[in-house]
N, C-alpha and C positions, 0 to 999 in steps of 0.2 A: 314359549322358546323365545330367546331374545333375537331380534333382527341382526343380520350380519352387518357389519360396518365396513365400509371401504375408504380407504385413504386415498385422496387425489395427489399424484405426484406434483411436487413443486417443479415447476418448468426451469426458473432461473435462466434469464436471457444471456447469451454469449455477448450481445451488445445492448445493454440496458439503456443507453442514452442515445441509441440510433433510431431515427425515424425514417419517413418515406424521403428518398432523395429528391433534392430541388428539381433534377430533371424530370422526374414523374409528376411533381406538383405543377411546374410550369407547363409541361405539355398537356396535362388534364386542364388547366385554367385556359390554355390557348383553344382546346377543343371546346370548351364550355361557352367561351366567348366568341368564337369565330375568328380569333386573331391568327395573323400569319406566324407561324411557328418557326422562329430563327434561333430557338433555344437549343433543343437537343440536336446533337451533332449527327445527323444522317441525311442523305440526299433525297429529294423527293422526285427524282427522275429515274428512268429505267437504265439497267446496265446494258452493255453490248449484246445485242440478240445473238451473236455467234456463241457467246458464253452459254446461253441457255440452251441452244442447239447442241453444243457438245455435252452438256450435262444430260440432256434428254436422250441423245444417242447412247450415252453410257448406260443410262437406265435401261433402254431398249435392247441393248446388247446383253443384259443380265447381270451387269455389274452392280449388284445390290446387296451383297453379303459383306460379312466383316472383312475390311482390308487388314494389312500388316498393322500392328500396334503402333509403330512410329510413322504410319503413312505409306502410300503406295510409292513404290520406286521411281516411276516417272515423275512424280511431282517433286520429290526430294531432289532428284537429279536436276530438275528445272531450276529449282531454288538455289542449288549449289552453284549452277552455271551462272545464274544472275548475279549471286554475290561476288563471284570471281570475276566477272566482267566489269561490273560497276565499281567494286572496292578493292579488287586485287588480292582478296584473300580466299583460299580454298578451304571449303568445309566438306567433309566427307558425307556424301549422301547417305551412306550406311550407318555411320556412327555419330554424326555430328548435327544432323538436322532431323527435327520432329515436328510433324503436323498436328496442329493443336485445334481445339473447338473454340477459336477465336483467340484474340490476344489476351484478353482478360484471364481466361483459363491458363494461357502461357505464363502469365505473370504470377498468378497464384501458385502454380505448380513449381515454377522456378523458386519461389520463396519456400513453399513447404519442403523442397528438397534439400535446401541448405540451412534454413533457419531453425535453431534449437530454443527451447525455452530459456528466456532471459538474454538472448542475443539481441544486440542492437542493430536496427536497420535504418539508415538514413534516408530521408525523403526531403525534396527540395520543393517548398511551398511557394506558390500555389501548385497543386498537383491533383491528378486524377483521383476521383473519390474511392476507387478501389484499393489503392496501395495500402493505406493504414489498416483497414479492416483485414486484408489478407496477411499483413504482418502480425497482427493480434490474434488471427487464426492459427498461426503457426507457434504461438506462445512468445514472439518476439516482442522487442520494445521499439516502437516508432520514434525516431529523434528527428525532429522537424527543424529544418534550416531554412530560413526564407531566402528566396532569390532577391536580389536588389530591388526594392520598391521602386517603381516607375519604369526602370529599363528592364527588370526581369532577368538580368544577367546573373550568371553564378558568382557568388561571394566566396572566393577561395580561402580568405582569411576565416571566415565563419565555418566553412567546410572543414578547414584543418582543425580548428578549435573544437568541432564536434566529434571528430575521430578519436577512438579510444581503443584499448585492447579488446573491449566488447563489441566493437563494430564488426558485424559479420558481412554487411553488404550495404551498398549505396545504390539507389533508384534514380536513374535520369531519364529525360525524356526530350527528344529533339527530332523534328520540329515540335514545338512545345504546345500543348493543350493546358490552360487556355490562352496564354499570352501570345501566341503565333510568333515566338522568338526561335532562332536556330542557333545551336552551338557553332562556334567558329573552330578552325584548325588549331588557333593558338590556344583557345580554352580547352579543347580536347588533349593537347599536349600537356597543358598545366594539370589537367586532372590525371593524365597518365603518370606524370612525375609525382604527384601527390600520393596516389595509390601505390606506386612502387615501393613506398616505405611501409606498407601495411599488408595484412592478412586478409583484407576485405575483398569480397566479390563485387561484381558490378552487374546490375540488371539494367539493360538499356531498352526502353520503350521507344521503338522507331516505326509506329504504325503510320505515320503520315510521311514516310521517307521519300515518297515520290511528289510531295508537294512542297517544293523549295523554289522560291521566286527570284527574279532579277539576275538570272544567270549563275546563282550561287549553287555550290554543290553540297548535298547532303553528307554531313561528316559522320558516317556510321562508325561505331566502334570497331567494326572489322577493319578499317583503315589503319588502325593503330595497334601494332603487334603486341605491345605489353598489356594494353587494355583488353584486346580480344582473348588472350590467354586466361583471363579471370572473369569472362563475361557471358552473360546469356543475352542474345539479341532477340527481340521480339518484334514481329511485324504482322500485318493483317491483309488478308485478301479482300476481306469486307469493305476496307477503307480504299484499297487501291482500285478495285474493280466496281465500286458502286453497289455492293451486295452485303450491307452490314448484317442483314437477317440471316445470312447463311452461317455465320459464326465459324469461319475457317481462318485460321492463321498459322504461323510457324515460330519455332524457336530454334536458333543456330547457337551452338556452344561447343567448346572443345570436348573431345570424346569422354574424358573423365567426368566433366560437368553433365554431359548429356546422358551418361549412364545412370547418374543419380536422379536427374530430371525424368527418366523414363520409368524409374522404379516407382515414382508417384503418379505419373501419367497414366500408367497401366491400371491403376486402382482408383483413380478419380475420374477418368473418362473412358479409358482404355484406348478408344481409336475414335475416328472422325469420319462423318458422312461419306460413303464410298463413291457414289457417282459424282458428287460435286468435286472430290479430289481429281477423278479422272478428267472431268470437264475442265478444271483449272489446269491441269498438266498439259492438256492439248492447247487450251487458249494461250498458254505461255510460250508456246513455240513462236509466237509472233510478239516480239518485245515492244512494238509501237505503242500499244495501249498503255503501259506503265511509263515508257520513255517520254510520251507526250502529255502525261497526266499534269505536269507543271504548268504546261501552257494552257490546258483546259481550264485549271482552277486560277491561274493568274488572270485570265480575262474575266472570270466571275469576280474575283477580288477587285479588280481594276473598276468594274462597272459598279459594284457596291460601294467602293471607296468614293467614287465620283458623286454618286448619289448623296452619300452622308456629308459631303462637303457643303451641301446646301442647308445643313442643320447647324445647331450650336453645340453638337456632340464633337469632342475632341478626338480625332483619329490617333490611335496608337500604331506604331510600325507592325506590318504583318509581312513577316519574312518567309513564313511557311505554315502548313496546315490549312484547314478550310475555315478558320476563325478569324473574326475581326473584333478586337476590343476597342472601346471607346470610353473617354472620361466624361461623365455626366455633370461635372461640377457647374458649368454654365447653364444648365438646365433646370437642375433641381438640388434642393438640399435634403432630399429624402435618402434614407439608407438605400444601399445597392438592391437588397431584397424588396424593400418597399417600392422603389422606383420600378423594378422589373414587374411587379404586381400591377402597379399604376399603369405602366406602359402597355401591359396586355390587355387591361380592362378599358382604358380610356383612349388608347391610341391605335390599339388592335395589332400590336406586334409583340411577340414573346421573346425575351432575352434571358441570359443567366447571370446572376450576380458573381463577380469575381471572388466575393467572400466565401462563396460556397466551397471553394477550393482550399481554403484555409482552415485549419483545426480550431483556431480561436475566432474565426468569423472576421478577420481583418478587413476593414472596409476602407478602400481607397477612392470610392466613387467612380468605379469601373465596372462595366458590364460587358458580356461577350455576346456576339452574334455568331450564327453560323451561315456561311453564304454557299454551302452545298446544296443549292436549290435551283430549280428552273429559272431562267431569266424572267418569265412572267411573275413567278413568286417574288423575285427580288424587286422588281419594278413595283409591285404592288405594296410591298413592305416599304419601299422608298417613298411612295406617294403618301403613305400614312406618317412616315418619320418626318416628312418635309414641314410638318407643322411645329416641329421643335425647334 
């Protein structure tokens, strides 16, 4: 009797050219070498103990079962009130705000909700590394438009030229990761005027919304009526409250957009950690933690920048976020990626190459540090960087 034969299915990767992200690579190298990890963007300090107390109380009260699909009412009400107070636009807690499993899920779900196979979605490079894979998962085509090299300001001529009848959406990010620039009111108005001539939606990644420095104001899409009417606004409690591992965020969008968003949300996540939602809702009753976050991070930014001035690294502006980019041209002729590996192994500080945020690996001799760290961590890193 002949033995049975079994055919092994051919897997066929959806992302055949994608490897391990640079963030994972550099964090692993930092751990291996004992380097100070200023690469990956997360704090190394604890959140407010009151937030832990609120979450613990919710668990002890038995609030541990499924919450409503869109998020618990008190948290959505708190989000709505915050946006109204800060930006002057009302989003209905019932129909226009959805609690998500972090901002990354919010971005993916927004893209899946509106992008159809063959649709074009514009991204402004350098950009966060999930944007393009999210577009491709939806069957869309990513159209990459570079921000102005050096200044990282939006190039509206280039954006206008890239717009086409196939443009389904545009993705923007302010404060910007990795360049730490923020969009100005004039730029937002220019974007509004440009998009008013199109049928394109806007996805606005605003996860660093409370980290804007020098007395400037975060220009949320919510402040601009014509933009808000076509937009999904994404934010992150992880970034705001120093709890990135909790993976809780939210999306605010007009009712019709939110309805489509929730159709996808209910099947790719359904809902989000219940006791953490209750804890966050209770913690938000006091606005001071997010209203004072800019001062908290501006002090860390200033400490870090003051130390970097003692090196040959050239400081780029840092208007918002918790990132500081530097030009390495006076220090090394290595590529950005090779410099980051050298810096980690030989100097003992990990950074991220700016080229990692470009699809074509565009190398400008710029690397990015994260200063969302304890002062002791920053001082330790600066002591090592002083040799440059």
